[in-house]
PAFIVEX-656762 format. One record per residue: x negated, y, z of N, C-alpha, C in turn; residue in one letter. Coordinates in steps of 0.001 Angstrom, whole numbers, padded with zeros to 6 digits, always signed. Each point is the difference from the previous one (the first is absolute). Layout:
<recs>
XYZXYZXYZA...
</recs>
This chain:
<recs>
-028051+042633+078090+000496+001032-000911-000441+000893-001249M-001342-000229+000320-001223+000812-000732+000143-000912-001031I-000666-001255+000285-000134-000747-000749+000747-000993-000928I+001680+000272+000315+000870-000217-000457-000262+001131-001073K+000047+001199+000055+000164+000780-001055-000685+000077-001240Y-001511-000201+000506-000951-000322-001177-000252-001305-000371Y+000833-001110+000338+000382-000933-000604+001080+000201-000935K+001301+000502-000428+000844+000733+000067-000703+001162-001009L-000957+000779-000151-000310+000910-001069-000973-001144-000931I-000875-001049+000839-000476-000844-001185+000603-000104-000494S+001199-000650+000142+000679-000498-000973+000665+000606-000894F+000189+001251-000048+000624+000606-000625-000800+000800-001213L-001453-000123+000950-001083-000196-001440-000189-000945-001101L+000082-001107+000819-000199-001147-000611+001164-000118-001107F+001448+000264+000295+000809-000085-000981-000096+000975-000520I-000215+001420+000164-000326+000912-001654-001665-000521-000580V-000594-000661+000502-001462-000429-000829+000487-001249-001237L+001189-000845+000662+000454-000892-000983+000992+000448-000518V+000999+000790+000071+000548+000793-001110-000740+000812-001303V-001186+000641+000634-000227+000909-001023-000667-000959-000939T-001185-001155+000894-000276-000273-000999+000420-001132-001300S+001071-000523+000786+001531-000394-000866+000031+000896-001634F+000358+001482+000630+000379+000603-000854-001164+000726-001260L-001029-000243+000669-001320+000329-001053-000258-001347-000409I-000192-000930+000791-000030-001644-001347+001156-000148-000943Y+001137+000246+000520+001134+000177-001215-000385+000823-000507K-000196+001563-000106-000147+000864-001396-001134-000112-000755N-000921-000727+000714-001633-000228-000854+000253-001362-000638D+000102-001163+000435+000585-001280-000497+001329+000187-000891I+000774+000218+000209+000930+000265-000892+001064+001266-000415Y-001191+000969-000285+000216+000884-001104+000806+000029-001009S+000870+000142-000848+000358+000080-001406-001117+000861-000561K+000029-000588-001111-001336+000873-000958+000939+000173-001175N-000236+001253+000127+000654+001191-001083-001200+000740-000354N-000778-000526-000561-001495+001019-000622-000347-001432-000856I+000237-000177-001590-000680-000878-000500-000918+000822-001341K-000410+001519+000561-000812+000523-001277-000979+000394+000116S-000548-000289+001219-001297-000241-000006-000245-001111+001119S-001356-000535-000081-000626-001367+000033-001465+000621+000457Y-000465-001242+001055-001438+000055+000122-000499-001790-000465V-001431+000202-000953-000480-001502-000395-000680-000049+000956D+000588-000865+000986-000702-000816+000970-000989-001076+000406F-000940-000170+000264-001293-001286-000652-000056-000033+001772K-000121-001768+000197-000188-000682+000780-001489-000826-000803I-000647+000313+001133-001785-000362-000519+000315-001549+000388A-001340-000996-000259-000259-001225+000352-000298+000064+001622A+000645-001086+000773-000343+000223+001694+000565+001198+000539G+001261+000795-000437+000442+001179+000587+001017-001070+001066D+000149+000120+001271+001126-000210+001076+001191+000610-000357S+000908-000641+001202+001268+000444-000012-000147+001635+000046E-000975+000095+001376+000087+001061+000896-000748+001130-001126R-001239-000534-000726-000214+001027-001314+000531+000487-000735T+000808-000769-000298+001555+000281-001141+000720+001170+000633V+000642-000439+001082+000851+000671+000712-000722+001911+000484I-001441-000653+000236-000708+001355+000277-000118+000924-001767S+000097-000442-000879-000332+000485-001623+001545+000603-000170K+000783-000671+000161+001208+000448-000203+000721+001459+000941L-000368-000169+001456+000261+001060+000750-000990+001494-001139Y-001680-000382-000012-000676+000600-000591+000670+001106-001565S+000387-001104-000215+000630+000727-001612+001571+001056+000378D+000494-000699+001425+001319+000785+000278+001274-000748-000347K-000320-001352-000948+000684-000634+000235+001065-000664+000827L-000217-000095+001350+000610-000121+001541-000457+000775+000388I+000937+000342+001207-000023+000527+001604-000832-000450+000826S+000010-001282-000381-000383-000289+001888-000127-001277-000150S-001716-000242-000758-000576-001355+000381+000617-000782+001483P+000351+000340+000607+000567-000565+001498+001188-001129-000729F+000910+000790-000238+001116-000131-000498+000187-001148-000887M-001112+000427-000733-000258-001088-001453-000341-001405+000705M-000918+000210+001168-000890-001009+000082+001512-001039+000924S+000581+000521+000499+001466-000578+000716+001016-000754-000934I+000049+000903-001169+000871-000582-001296-000785-000863-000056Y-001252-000286-000375-000765-001416-000914+000074-000806+001181M-000260-000466+001282-000058-000684+000924+001257-001111+000111D+001520+001320-000089+001176-000317+000010+000423-000790-001012L+000056+000281-001120+000253-000188-001218-000828-000934-001018H-001200-000058-000038-001034-000651-000831-001320+000254+000853N+000072-000731+000665-001178-000824+000934-001347-000543-000240P+000319-001061-001628-000757-000730-000786-000461+000543-001105L+000960+001244-000493-000388+000780-001117-001697+000615+000148F-001124-000224-001246-000865+000330-000199-000264+000664-001213V-000017+001328-000129-000329+000916-000984-001258-000355-000860F+000602-000373-001541-001109-000041-001028-000619+000795-000651D-001263-000380-000343-001368+001421-000519+001126+000776-001508T-000190+001457+000210+000537+000294-001590+000679+000993+000197G+001024+000923-001106+000053+001438+000042+001732-000513-000256I+000591+000950+000953+001477-000106+000042+000150+001470+000113Y+001177+000136-001101+001056+000901+000051+001080+000453+001139R-000715+000647+000961+001152+000304+001098+000626+001553-000286I+001275+000025-000213+000467+001453-000342+000119+000430+001607Y+000301+001843-000020-000335-000075+001150+001584+000780+000488K+000046-000875+001360+001568+000200+000062+000573-000871+000421G-000925-001293-000564+000546-001351+000096-000136-000558+001489E+001132-000746+000561-000145-000714+001987-000871-001214-000676N-000296-000081+001398-001000-001264+000353+000106-001652-000695V+001750-000218+000346+000237-001172-000887-000253+000194-001826P+000329+001174-000232-000235+000280-001361-001377-000111-000523Q-001077+000050+000803-001444+000065-000054-000164-001469-000133M+000213-000361+000984+000012-001245+000041+000618-000695-001069I+000704+000135-000649+000750-000856-001115-000854+000186-001280S-000566+001177-000419-001139+000067-000613-001173-000833-000146T-000559+000195+001642-000997-000660+000160-000117-001885-000371F+001518-000179+000176+000246-001345+000018-000003-000277-001583K+000703+000674-001306+000047-000166-001007-001639+000259-000804K-001299+000169+000872-000676-000191-000704-000620+001498-000475G-001425+000224-000669-000545+001372-000216+000563+000557-001371S+000261+001244-000372+000350+000712-000377-001238-000339-001124F-000904+000026+000167-001070-000006-000848-000986-001214+000061Y-000847+000107-001398-000799-001108-000303-001404+000443+000509K-001364-000729+000456-000854+000397-000295-001101-000120-000909Q-000070+000178-001393-000628-000553-001379-001421+000557+000411L-000794-001155-000469-001438+000272+000021-000231-000591-001162D-000430+001415-000699-000394-000089-001650-001904-000150-000047I-000247-000887-000346-001436-000149-000166-000640+000940-001204P-000872-000008-000027-001037+000636-001328-000348-001463-001126S-000283+000904-000986+000631-000871-001085+000544-000458-001058G+001216+000027+000423+001140+000144-000694+000345+000780-001153L+000592-000991-000802+000496+001221-001545+001517-000224+000488R+000636+001402-000884+001239+000073+000133+001336-000637+000167I-000863-001384-000988+001354-000922+000070+000189-001156+001359E-001723-000053+001111-000002-000562+000846+000734+000658+001126E-000254+001532+000308+000846+000767+000735+001317-000083+000185D+000743-000284-001236+001121+000033+000068+000334-001372+000448A-000623-001288-000358+000446-000970+000254-000067+000045+001562A-001387+000325+000830-000039-000540+001523+001386+000796+000363L+000537+001310-000132+000007+001081+000869+001829-000627-000314I+000799-000393-001724+000905-001100+000354+000196-000923+000851R-001255-001047-000118+000244-001305+001244+000101+000617+001191N-001042+001000+000823+000056+000804+000794+001200+000477+000821E+000638+000616-000841+001270+000246+000436+001196-001004-000003L-000170-000558-000870+000823-001537+000149+002068+000155-000726D-000176-000093-001313+001452+000127-000199+001171-000396+000168V-000065-000858+001244+000848-000019+000303+000481+000767+001668N-001025+001175+000009+000354+000747+000933+001227+000637-000656N+000907+000750+000649+001403+000328-000070-000391+001238-000672K-001145+001068+000840-000472+000935-000350-000532+000289-001548D-000143-001040-000286-001094+000256-001275+000109+000692-001412Y-000757+000502-000503+000263+001195-000650-001083-000022-001122K-000533-000819+000375-001351+000260-000997-000377-000872-001109F-000377+000505-000953-000486-000611-001821-001009-000257-000428S-000451-001506-000071-001458-000019-000450+000201+000899-001522V+001400-000151-001067-000664+000439-001026-000067+001461+000021S+000887+000498+000895+000177+001409-000095-001602+000708+000466E-000441-000486+000674-001453+000311+000820-001267-000208-000864Y+000038-000996-001315-000760-000187-000915-000035+000928-001025I+001322+000526+000155+000014+001233-000915+000100+000712+000119N+000596+000484+001032-000847+001291+000397-001547+000733+000024I-000521-001787+000896-001560+000663+000446-000778-000317-001550A+001222-000600-001366-001144+000144-001027+000184+001073-001118Q+001416+000211-000027+000610+000949-000821+000469+001341+000283N+000249+000175+001544+000895+001364+000119-001184+000499+001231D-001193+000819-000379-000657+000214+000830+000504+001755+000362I+000815+000607-000981+000410+001044-000036+000913+000354+001582S+000666-001134+000326+000573+000028+001032-000675+000660+001524L-001182+000133-000227-000907+000059+001416-000954+001341-000585F-000028+000770-001110-001101+000787-000303-000359+000940+000747E+001502+000748+000447-000246+001079+000806-000280+000049+001442N+000458-001827+000387+000364-000182+001814-001698-000450+000459D-000892-000116-001086-001378-000131+000942-001483+000716-000638Y-000438+000644+000464-001266+000476-000783-000672-000598-000800S-000307-001343+000329-001247-000423-000951+000679-000943-001405F+001435+000587-000171+000513-000441-000924-000434+000657-001708M-000695+001144+000371-000212+000805-001111-001367-000779-000370K-000470-000802+000520-000465-000316-000392-000376-001620-000974Y+001257-000359-000090+000160-001192-000331+000240-000020-001614I-000492-000262-000409+000179+000264-002099+001510-000065+000095P+000658+000752-000906+001201+000254-000415+000119-001488-000680S+001502-000732-000126+000061-001034+000049-000810-001512+000393G-000506+000153+000559-000378-000564+000962+000662-000586+000988S-000583-001736+000958+001079-000098+000707+000022-000226+001585S-000083+000234+001089-000189+000013+000946-000871-000920+000902L-000451-001525-001205-000991-000469+000322-001707+000613+000857E+000265-000582+001169-001064+000520+000719-000247+000639+001382G+001711+000647-000145+000065+000883+000809+001393+000236+000948F+000384-001559-000278+001199-000284+001195-000972-000893+001208L-000358+001070+000748-001141-000285+000720+000539-001332+001482Y-000945-000762-000207-000028-001019+000873+000209-000211+001462P+000808+000053+001066+000287+000351+000858+000624-000191+001343D+000301-000656+001255+000830-000048+000520+001197+000901-000085T+001263-000169-000063+001150+000703-000115+000858-000795+000883Y+000947+001375+000602+001311-000397+000444+001314+000475-000449D+000401-000809-000922+000727-000299-000816+001647-000067+000333V+000930+000964+000029+001350-000728-000033+000145-001129-001032P+000992-000851+000946+000696-001049-001615+000926+000159-000817L+000544+001839-000358+000506-000135-000237-001012+000960-001219N-000997+000593-000321-000836+000381-000390+000132-000552-001932I+000196+001477-000394+000113-000520-001551-001598-000251-000849T-000016+000318-000887-001223-000346-000960-000465+001426+000200S+000436+000976-000604-000165+001401-000096-000998+000299+001398E+001010-000086+001153-000307+000471+001472-001108-001079+000156Q-000503-000983-000061-001129-000724-000035-000725+000191-000678M-000124+000466-001339-001559+000551-000394-000042+001351+000643I+000998+000910+000397-001146+001343+000279-000132+000064+001261K-000062-001259+001124-000026-000727+000875-001562-000189-000453M-000437-000612-000823-001339-000094-000417-000931+000884-000748Q+001185+001103-000524-001125+000702-000216-000263+001184+000714L+000603+000503+001144+000043+000692+001239-001092-000675+000754S-000509-001281+000071-000820-000730+000440-001548+000732-000623S+000030-000611-001148-000884+000184-001071-000530+001766+000112F+000666+000729+000152+000498+001356+000286-000918+000345+001537E+000439-000109+000714-000359-000082+001466-001306-001056+000401K-000922-001129-000148-000542-000578-000099-001481-000247-000935N+000723+000372-001228-001215+000248-001064-000387+001381-000466V+001230+000619-000473-000444+001466-000838-000422+000848+001116F+000935-000213+001122-000663+001600+001002-001414-000274+000696E-000317-001480+000361-001129-000545+000347-001178+000101-000883K+000026-000285-001217-001085-000162-001140+000026+001436-000562Y+001141+000535-000278+000047+001345-000591-001375+000772-000685R-000355-000490+000705-001557+000908-000866-001017-000889-000776N-000039-001297+000642-000790-000822-000904+001452-000296-001197G+001075-000101+000436+000685-000713-001832+000279+000980-000848L-000679+001639+000640+000308+000855-001142-001210+000702-000346L-001282-000299+000578-001303+000887+000202-000482-001554-000557N-000127-001244-000322-001093-001381+000122-001064+000205-000543N-000923-000152+000430-001439+000465-000179-000213-000914-000987S+000694-000680-000397-000716-000806-001335+001038+000591-000850D+000580+001234-000310+000572+000412-001147+001850-001014-000290G+000203-000668+001145+001093-000594-000829+001190+000903+000907L+001169+000208-000899+001168+000380+000345+000681-000825+000822S+001181+000057+000748+000766-000755+001237+000016-000877-001138L+000775-000021-000857+000853-000872-000325-001529-001317-000491Y-000807+000487-000591-001314-001213-000417-000165-000267+001672Q+000069+000443+001006-000223-000216+001263+000639-001310+000078T+001193+000740-000092+000989-001551+000955-000251-001052-001464M+000023+000224-001084-000532-001365-000873-000670-000787+000620I-001588+000841-000076-001226-001336+000438+000147-000405+001246I+000647+000796+001101+000711-000698+001033+000569-000853+000254A+001293-000050-001116+000931-001447-000445-000735-001060+000073S-000817+000523-001229-000956-001277-000182-001241-000684+000771V-000705+001200+001227-001031-000449+000915+001095-001247+000819V+001191+000931+000118+000734-000613+001073+000455-001586-000100R+000086-000540-001932-000257-001174-000126-000642-000929-000273R-001636+001002-000151-000585-001166-000170-000391-000419+001253E-000130+000809+001186-000639-000365+001024+000710-000346+001388T-000813-001092+000686+000753-000252+001006-000606+000233+001220L-000837+000418-000106-000632+000263+001524-000468+001864-000139Y+000455+000529+001127-000342+001756+000073-001306-000146-000392D-000610-000401+000098-001856+000333-000051-000158-000044-001335S+000274-000588-000954+000117+000098-001393+000501+001381-000414D+001007+000475+000345+000643+001095-000319-000597+001020-000966K-000881+000716+000832-000839+000980-000603-001267-000125-000487P-000523-001689-000035-000981-000099-001439+000978-000451-001219I+001310-000418-000111+000513-000079-001064+000703+000604-000737V+000587+001216+001133+000577+001176-000651-001338+000765-001006A-001231+000190+000695-001266+000957-000621-000078-000566-001520N-000006-001434+000283-000291-001275-001481+001243+000475-001097I+001345+000600+000915+001179-000151-001841-000193+001421+000323F-000799+000876+000887+000499+001381-000184-001548+000729-001338I-000706-000824+000313-001713+000152-000993+000325-001204-001261R+000974-000666-000372+000181-000992-001083+001338+001177-000985R+001080+000466+000770+000393+000857-000907-000788+001879+000015F-000505+000318+000870-000387+000986-000556-001390-000011-001298T-000074-001099-000513-001201-000576-000667+000222-000711-001199S+001691+000373+000180+000436-000713-001205-000401-001686-000154G+000030-000517+000583-000230-001663+000475+001600-000431+000294M+000642-001123-000734+000960-000658+000529-000257-000005+001125A+001669-000164+000834-000263+000153+001444-000033-001930+000218L+000402-000476-000677-000121-001992+000134+000573-000560+001351Q+001624+000544+000110+000124-000109+001006+001088-001284-000069S-000092-001488+000614+001244-000788-000309+001097+000469+000741D-000274+000852+000919+001302+000497+000629+001050+000409-001103A-000515+000993-000723+000736+000432-000765+000435-000589-000935T-000515-001013-000529+000637-001226-000995+000997-000139+000858V-000153-000925+001312+001343-000137+000735+001379+000912-000315Q-000707+001248+000184+001573+000830+000304+000729+000103-002115Y-001328-000617-000595+000846+000213-001238+000473-001387-000547A-000466-000965+000911+000728-001269-000293+001198-000207+000527L+000717+001128+001032+001682-000179+000859-000433-001108+000296G+001574-001008+000375-000384-001003+001046+000120-000817-000774F-000812-000866+000686-000199-001571+000104+001620-001156+000181N+000550-000312-000522+000731-000657+000463-000539-001398+000428Q-000611-000714-000734-000803-001259+000416-000976-000054+001295S-000401+001360+000532-000367+000173+001141+000412+000878+000674E+000976+000188+000052+000869+001565+001264-000104+000450+000062G-001098+001193-000598-000593+001101+000637-000038+000618-001568T-000291+001474+000240-000461+001093-001061-001053+000393+000348W-000859-001083+000478-001915+000259+000221-000271-001279-000433W+000006-000421-001810-000267-001274-000329-001720-000111+000694T-000090-001631+000437-000821-000177+001192-001037-000766-001248R+000689-000547-001031-000758-001311-001430-000331+001061-000619N-000544+000837-000600-000044+001358-001109-000926-001275-000926I+000335-000070-001393-000585-000694-000979-000751+001039-001104T-000641-000935-000756-000464+001228-001392+000647+000432+000040P+000991-000483-000599+001211+000727-001104+000465+000789+000656S+000557+000172+001596+000609+001694+000835-001303+000708-000072D-001045-000226-000161-000941+001254-000266+000236+000597-001402L+000793-000854-001089-000028+000794-001255+001341+000715+000180E+000864+000218+001128+000851+000172-000169+000128+001975-000529I+000885+000281-001325-000332+001500+000074+001416+000665+000552T-001052+000768+000715+001160+000650+001243-001083+001489+000520S+000250+001134-000524-001004+001139+000949-000180-000701+001594P+000557-000730+000627-000737-000384+001065-000906-001365+000029Y-000273-000160-001404-001104-000937+000490-001434+000684-000584N-000573-000053+001158-001364+000737+000063-001103-000494-000074T-000080-001770-000695-000444-000288-000193-000587+000130-001203R+001366+000502-001090-000400+000693-001545-000072+000994-000113L+000627+001253+000666+000292+001060-000083-000773+000596+000796Y-000753+001024-000046-000891+000835+000678+000726+001421+000123P-000066+000212+001696+000303+001426+000549+001130-001073+001365G+000903+000820+000152+000707-000286+001316+001809-000589-000578L+000674-000636+000766+001446-000562-000232+000628+001367-000105P+001318-000191-000725+000943+000905+000164-000002+000331+001426P+000264-000350+001013+000655+000237+001180-000504-001022+000915T-000043+000483+001336-000442-001015+001154+000320-001615-000455P-000347-000728+000745+000520-001325+000072+000483-000349+000675I+000412+000503+001191+000259-000477+001468+000091+001206+000534C+000882-000413+001344-000631+001267+001069-000956+000127+001057S-000979+000437+000075-001145-000355+000628+000038+000621+001215P-000702-000576+000911+000545+000440+001841-001227+001243+000131G-000245+000987+000944-000874+000620+000176-001340+000021-000102S-000444-001511+000288-001198-000734+000147-000837-000016-001108T+000971-000220-000951-000320+000048-001464-000278+001521-000742S+001131+000531+000174+000282+001571-000484-001910+000566+000624I-000001+000053+001649-001291+000610+000423-001254-000830-000623N-000306-001171-000383-000891-000496-000525-000432+000618-001454A+001267+000453-000668-000059+000442-000963-000970+001717-000059T+001140+000599+000885-000798+001318+000114-001200-000008+000531I-000445-000888+000601-001421+000483+000689-000401-001628-000108H-000153-000204-001810-000642-001132-000092-001557-000337+000561S-000392-001096+000004-001615-000387+000354-000840+000421-001265A-000839+000738-000487-000536-000463-001085-001320-000639+000444P+000080-000797-001129-000886-001271-000326-000585-000227-001574N-001195-001109+000228-000213-000285-001819+000643-001170-000679S+001190-000303+000823+000223-000905-000833+001344-000006-000792Y+000253-000759-000930+000638-000038-000917+000859-000939-000539W-000170-001023+000991+001083-001546-000364+000306-000266+001146Y+000879-000834+000389-000100-000817+001045+000961-000960-000196F+000219-001480+000855+000385-001099+000018+000766-000593+001111V+000611-000525+000555+000958-000336+001379-000593-001642-000111A-000039-000215+001170-000134-001378+000461+001560-000628+000255D+000230-001219+000342+000959-000763+000624+000734+000538+001650S-000818+000907+000220+000474+000476+001115+000087+001696-000404S-000145+000224-001029+000465+001720+000080-001291+000633-000104G-001189-000779+000615-000618+001108+000161-000951+000227-001359H-000569+001376-000033-000145+000541-001267-001717-000194-000465L-000653-000180-000869-001258-000091-000084-000286+000852-001323H-001176+001085-000159-000250+000845-000347-000974-000074-001037Y-000059+000278-001138-000914+000132-001068-000488+001471-000841A-001019+000257-000149-000338+001384-000811-000396-000312-001659S-000300-000848-000024+000191-000715-001364+000903-001083-000355T+000319-000371-002047+000766-001247+000437-000890-001129-000288L-001301+000210+000446-000223-001586-000147+000149-000353+001665A-000152+000886+001068+000212-000255+001145+001491-000253-000175Q+000776+000431-000628+001496-000191+000166+000384-001522-000462Q-000482-000159-000862-000017-001545-000186-000824-000717+000900N-001118+000147+000371-000392-001026+000847+001050+000258+001448A+000635+000980-000289+000762-000102+001424+001495-000707-000158N+000694-000098-001175+000769-000461-000458-000598-001509-000121I-000759-000467-000212-000459-001766-000193+000172-000479+001460S-000575+000991+001027-000286-000368+001166+001361-000350+000965E+000735+001282+000109+000883+000561+000687+001729-000755-000400Y-000161-000431-001614+001521-000021-000544-000488-001688-000063L
</recs>
């Protein structure tokens, strides 16, 4: 009799457990989403397992029961694999709605913008990465270029470094090269803001003292101009502090910079080569009438010629004193230095 009693109690407890679990499951998995105003940008990193993703969803308070979501996945999506990316998950969504979002693909695109690009190259890269065929595409190449070149007043009160950019200048040099998690529906202005914010954080705040109190007497803007030239003239990081010092001494002594990179910038897009940086510079190219032609005109070009990375900027702030005035690159990009014009001519004969 006692055994039967315990069996009855056990059976009733089992029924209660099953019913309770079902109700919790139904509430967690199929509850209606009534909140669309707040969301979480949820990131799935490379290598995250299903268990890791579910654990993150729980930590972000997007689900109330990891166990129940695991059951749902086992029952309804046993073969589903979570793809790497950033997804916009609205608070209050139920699990099927979340899975639908994950299946649609990431709301964000990770953009790797390298150093050494000019504004037009930045715009083209961003456009290609965002893909005009995506349904959320809003980015405009022409608007991005126009704002960055002609309408920097939009940002003059947003970033502390903006007051050091001369009036009438462009944002050339300040669209910081970085890795960005970019919404697929980002606009041109929003993208520029993201890059300027990165410059503020990764350059201005980090190198503030060196940028504003440079031991060579350079202004922030002059430092950025030289750093941009250093970036385009050097392939290897070890050369950057040496080349920076050469250009600084050329500038402060009144000597022409004699940088082919600034001539490339002046030449603009080369249709036959399909590049903004003409590879085969001719003698006539070196005669182009432009304030960017530092072969002809002493002093710095009017603006930076590209967006340098932190390595080139740091190398310019902390340049390596040396006795060289000239350098030439060999076919592998390694530089060979000279203190006299005669030595430079000998290097040219040997390495070019």
